[in-house]
C-alpha positions in Angstrom: -4.6 -2.7 -13.4 -2.6 -4.6 -10.8 -4.2 -7.9 -10.1 -3.6 -11.3 -8.4 -5.4 -14.5 -9.3 -5.4 -17.7 -7.3 -2.6 -16.4 -5.0 -1.4 -19.0 -2.6 1.4 -18.5 0.0 2.7 -20.8 2.7 5.3 -20.5 5.4 6.4 -24.0 6.4 3.3 -26.2 6.7 1.0 -23.3 7.2 -0.8 -22.0 4.1 -1.5 -18.3 4.7 -3.3 -17.4 1.5 -5.8 -19.8 0.0 -6.2 -18.9 -3.7 -6.9 -15.2 -3.3 -8.1 -13.0 -6.2 -7.7 -9.2 -5.8 -7.5 -6.3 -8.2 -6.2 -2.7 -7.7 -7.5 -0.3 -10.4 -5.7 2.7 -11.7 -7.0 5.9 -10.2 -8.9 4.0 -7.4 -8.3 3.4 -3.7 -8.8 -0.2 -2.6 -8.8 -0.8 1.2 -8.0 -4.2 2.7 -9.5 -4.8 6.1 -9.8 -7.7 8.5 -8.5 -9.2 11.7 -4.8 -9.4 12.6 -3.1 -12.5 11.3 -5.6 -12.8 8.4 -3.0 -12.6 5.7 -3.3 -8.9 4.7 0.4 -8.1 4.8 1.3 -11.4 3.2 -1.1 -10.6 0.3 0.5 -7.1 -0.1 4.0 -8.6 -0.3 2.8 -11.2 -2.8 1.2 -8.6 -5.1 4.3 -6.5 -5.0 6.4 -9.6 -5.4 8.7 -8.6 -2.6 7.8 -12.0 -1.2 6.4 -13.8 -4.3 3.4 -16.2 -4.1 4.0 -19.9 -4.2 1.5 -20.3 -7.0 -0.9 -18.0 -8.9 -0.6 -15.1 -11.3 0.2 -11.4 -10.7 -0.6 -9.1 -13.6 0.6 -5.5 -13.9 -1.0 -3.6 -16.8 -1.3 -6.8 -18.9 2.2 -8.2 -18.1 1.7 -11.6 -16.3 4.0 -13.1 -13.8 3.0 -16.8 -13.2 4.3 -18.6 -10.2 6.5 -20.4 -9.5 8.4 -18.0 -11.7 11.0 -19.4 -14.0 14.5 -18.2 -13.1 15.3 -17.4 -16.8 12.2 -15.3 -17.3 12.7 -12.3 -19.5 9.8 -10.4 -17.9 10.6 -6.8 -16.7 11.0 -6.1 -13.1 7.8 -5.1 -11.3 9.6 -2.3 -9.5 9.4 0.7 -9.4 6.1 0.5 -11.3 4.8 -1.1 -8.1 6.1 0.4 -4.8 5.4 -0.3 -1.2 5.4 1.8 2.0 5.5 -0.3 5.2 4.3 0.7 8.7 7.9 0.7 9.8 8.8 3.3 7.1 12.5 2.1 6.9 13.9 5.6 6.7 17.7 5.8 7.1 18.4 7.7 10.4 21.7 9.1 9.2 20.2 10.7 6.2 18.0 13.7 5.9 14.5 13.3 4.6 15.6 14.8 1.2 18.5 12.3 1.1 16.1 9.4 2.0 13.7 10.5 -0.8 16.3 10.6 -3.5 18.2 7.5 -2.4 16.2 5.1 -4.6 17.3 7.1 -7.7 20.9 6.2 -7.2 20.6 2.6 -8.4 20.0 3.8 -11.9 16.6 2.1 -12.2 14.7 5.4 -12.2 15.5 9.1 -12.7 13.9 12.4 -11.8 12.9 14.1 -15.1 13.9 17.4 -13.7 14.4 19.1 -10.3 10.9 20.5 -10.6 9.4 17.1 -10.0 11.1 16.7 -6.6 10.0 20.2 -5.8 6.5 19.2 -6.7 6.6 16.3 -4.3 7.9 18.4 -1.5 5.1 20.9 -2.1 2.5 18.2 -2.4 3.3 16.9 1.1 4.0 20.3 2.5 7.6 19.3 3.5 9.5 22.6 2.8 10.1 23.4 6.4 11.5 20.1 7.4 12.8 18.4 4.2 16.5 18.8 5.2 16.0 17.5 8.8 16.8 14.0 10.0 14.0 11.5 10.8 14.6 11.8 14.5 14.1 15.6 14.2 10.6 15.4 12.8 7.2 14.0 13.9 5.8 10.6 12.9 3.4 12.2 10.5 6.2 14.1 8.8 8.2 10.9 8.5 5.1 9.2 7.0 5.1 12.0 4.3 8.8 11.5 3.7 8.3 7.7 3.1 5.4 8.4 0.7 7.4 10.9 -1.2 10.3 8.4 -1.4 7.9 5.9 -3.0 6.4 8.5 -5.4 9.8 9.8 -6.6 10.0 6.6 -8.6 6.9 7.4 -10.6 5.0 4.3 -9.7 1.7 3.3 -11.3 0.6 1.5 -8.1 1.5 2.1 -4.5 0.8 -0.3 -1.7 0.5 1.0 1.9 0.7 -1.2 5.0 -0.9 0.4 8.0 0.8 3.8 7.4 -1.9 5.5 9.5 -1.0 3.5 12.7 0.0 5.7 15.6 -1.1 8.9 13.9 -3.5 11.4 15.6 -6.7 12.5 14.0 -5.3 15.6 12.3 -2.4 13.6 10.8 -4.8 10.9 9.5 -6.8 13.6 7.9 -3.7 15.0 6.2 -2.7 11.5 4.9 -6.3 11.1 3.6 -6.1 14.3 1.7 -2.7 13.3 0.1 -4.0 9.9 -0.9 -7.0 11.5 -2.6 -4.6 13.7 -4.5 -2.6 10.7 -5.7 -5.8 8.9 -6.7 -6.8 11.9 -8.8 -3.4 11.7 -10.5 -4.3 8.2 -11.7 -2.2 6.1 -9.3 -3.8 2.9 -8.1 -3.6 2.6 -4.3 -4.0 -0.4 -2.0 -4.2 0.3 1.7 -4.2 -2.0 4.7 -5.7 -0.3 7.7 -7.4 -1.1 11.0 -9.1 2.3 11.1 -12.6 1.6 9.9 -13.7 5.2 9.7 -10.7 6.1 7.7 -11.4 3.1 5.3 -15.0 4.3 4.9 -13.8 7.9 4.0 -11.0 7.0 1.6 -12.1 3.8 -0.2 -13.5 3.3 -3.6 -13.6 -0.4 -2.8 -13.4 -2.4 0.4 -12.1 -5.9 0.6 -12.4 -8.1 3.8 -9.8 -10.7 4.2 -9.8 -13.3 7.0 -7.8 -16.6 7.4 -6.4 -16.1 4.0 -9.7 -15.8 2.1 -11.7 -12.9 0.8 -15.1 -13.2 2.5 -16.7 -10.0 1.1 -15.9 -7.0 -1.1 -17.7 -4.1 -2.5 -18.1 -0.3 -2.2 -17.5 1.7 1.0 -21.1 0.9 1.9 -20.0 -2.5 2.8 -18.9 -1.0 6.2 -22.5 0.0 6.9 -24.3 -3.0 5.6 -22.1 -6.1 5.3 -23.8 -9.3 4.1 -21.3 -11.9 5.4 -21.9 -12.9 9.0 -18.2 -13.0 9.9 -17.7 -9.5 8.4 -20.8 -8.3 10.4 -19.3 -9.6 13.6 -15.9 -8.1 13.0 -17.2 -4.7 12.2 -19.6 -4.8 15.1 -16.7 -5.5 17.5 -14.5 -2.8 15.9 -17.2 -0.1 16.0 -18.1 -0.9 19.6 -14.4 -0.4 20.6 -14.1 3.0 19.0 
């Protein structure tokens, strides 16, 4: 399990996260929803320790990282056990998708067991026809798959996804949904930030609502149909009326 306890994060004088607790289970999809500016991406960065929390504890399969973290800590790196795919994707434009996918392996931190594993990823995301093209030569949905494959080539136990369905059409969202369900079935723990409420309802094992740096409600996907918190009710009502 990947979990955060009493996670606090400030930028300057503004505290963005106010002692948040969140758990991402192996083989489960947790979806984080809430209004813009509520702290969702900040929480994702804190859990992945790309931008560590000021205080609190992050635990990865029993290994605890307590913050502020001592500089001489002998704890193992959280990466690539935890990997992140951001909305911007960050694919190198001068490299083909294949080169982008295999780039993280060059730092010696992880290795492909055999060429068959890379082939499995290419087949999983149905990339055979465009794997050797450059990012500007393929669609946004195809770039999304390339970014997911790049994260997965490191054999992560947990993958955190920040709004990767943004700007995708209905068919592309459906394709990503199918791929995520396959990853869940392989035992990978997944955390997704999304503004697509219908997508969240379809994919989630657990829904978490974050607003103003606090978790106001969490539960099964049925939370979307019958929230108990008044702020969550108002948010979902506004979102549903706009779609």
